[in-house]
Residue, then its C-alpha position, 0 to 999 in steps of 0.5 A: m261392906a256398906e251400912v244400910l238404913l232400910f225402911h219397910h213398905a206400907q204393909g210393915q215389917t213383913p217376913g219378906f221384907l225381913s228376909f230381904a234385909d237378911g239377904l243383904r246381911a248375908a252378903g256382909h252388909v250392916v242393915h238397920t231396919p227401923d219399924l215405923y209401925a211399932g210392930r204392926t203388919f198388914d196382910d193387905l196393901d190397902d189396909g197398910v195404906a189406910y193405917a199410914d194415912e191414919v198415923g199421917f204420912g208426915e208423922l211416918l216421915e219424921i219417925g223415919v228421919r229420926a231413926a237415923d239419929g245416933l247412926p253414922t252419917g256414911l249410910v246407904y238409905a233404902g226403902f220400899s214404897l212408903g219407906v222411900m219417903p224417909a230414905q229419899k229425904l235422908a239421902q238428899t238432906r243428911p250429910g255424908a250419905k253413901g247412896a240411896l236405893l228407892l224401891c217401888s217408889c220415887l218422889p220428885v227431887s223437889e220434895f226435899g231440895a232443889a237438886w239431887p246431891a251430886d255425890v250420892p249415887v242412887q238406884v230406882h227400881g219399879m215395874d212398868a205397869d205397877p199402878y202405883f209406880a207407873g200409874e201415880g207418877d213415880i216413874d216420871a219422877a225417877r226419869a226426871l231424877v236420872e235426867s238431872t244427874d249422872v249418879a242415878e240409875l232407873f231399872v224398870y221391870s216388866g209387870d204390874q206388881h207393886l211390892f214385887a221383891d217381898s217374898s211373903l206377899t202375893s205380889y212377889d215376882s221371883d225373876a224380877a226380885e232376883l234381878l233387883t237383888e243382884r243390882v242392889l248387891a252390886f250397888l252396895a258392894a261399890r260403896 
């Protein structure tokens, strides 16, 4: 059983995001889902990104980092898209991390330190034609991460959807989401 700190994407804590967290819980894991948006959700990704921009990405990052306060250090940090920011920062900088799951996004390791911690396994998941993951350089950051350490895995799915594992969104891809979930559960079972 793993203990996971899971951060939502730019549309907030949608029903599909919460369902994903519940699926991890059903597999026996403890999952914390802090709400970076204080209850707000958005039907459209652009509206969610506009809200994140209004609040400030740096502020959302710090809210996410503070969400770990009071929790044990031996966590797996996970995030969808926007939620990768605090998940990746915590995995790279908070001592005791058990792993990281970076879903639909990956930042250059240099954002939070010189190198990925050698004792923190990480999985990165994204679609090969996603305009955000593939088109904005996240896939390149993920490939560089994999090349820099033996504890990183990159899983690339065929398709052009960004939030493909959120069952409540039109971007949902059931086949890719099922495979992502299997891989995530196997990762967590090893922690």
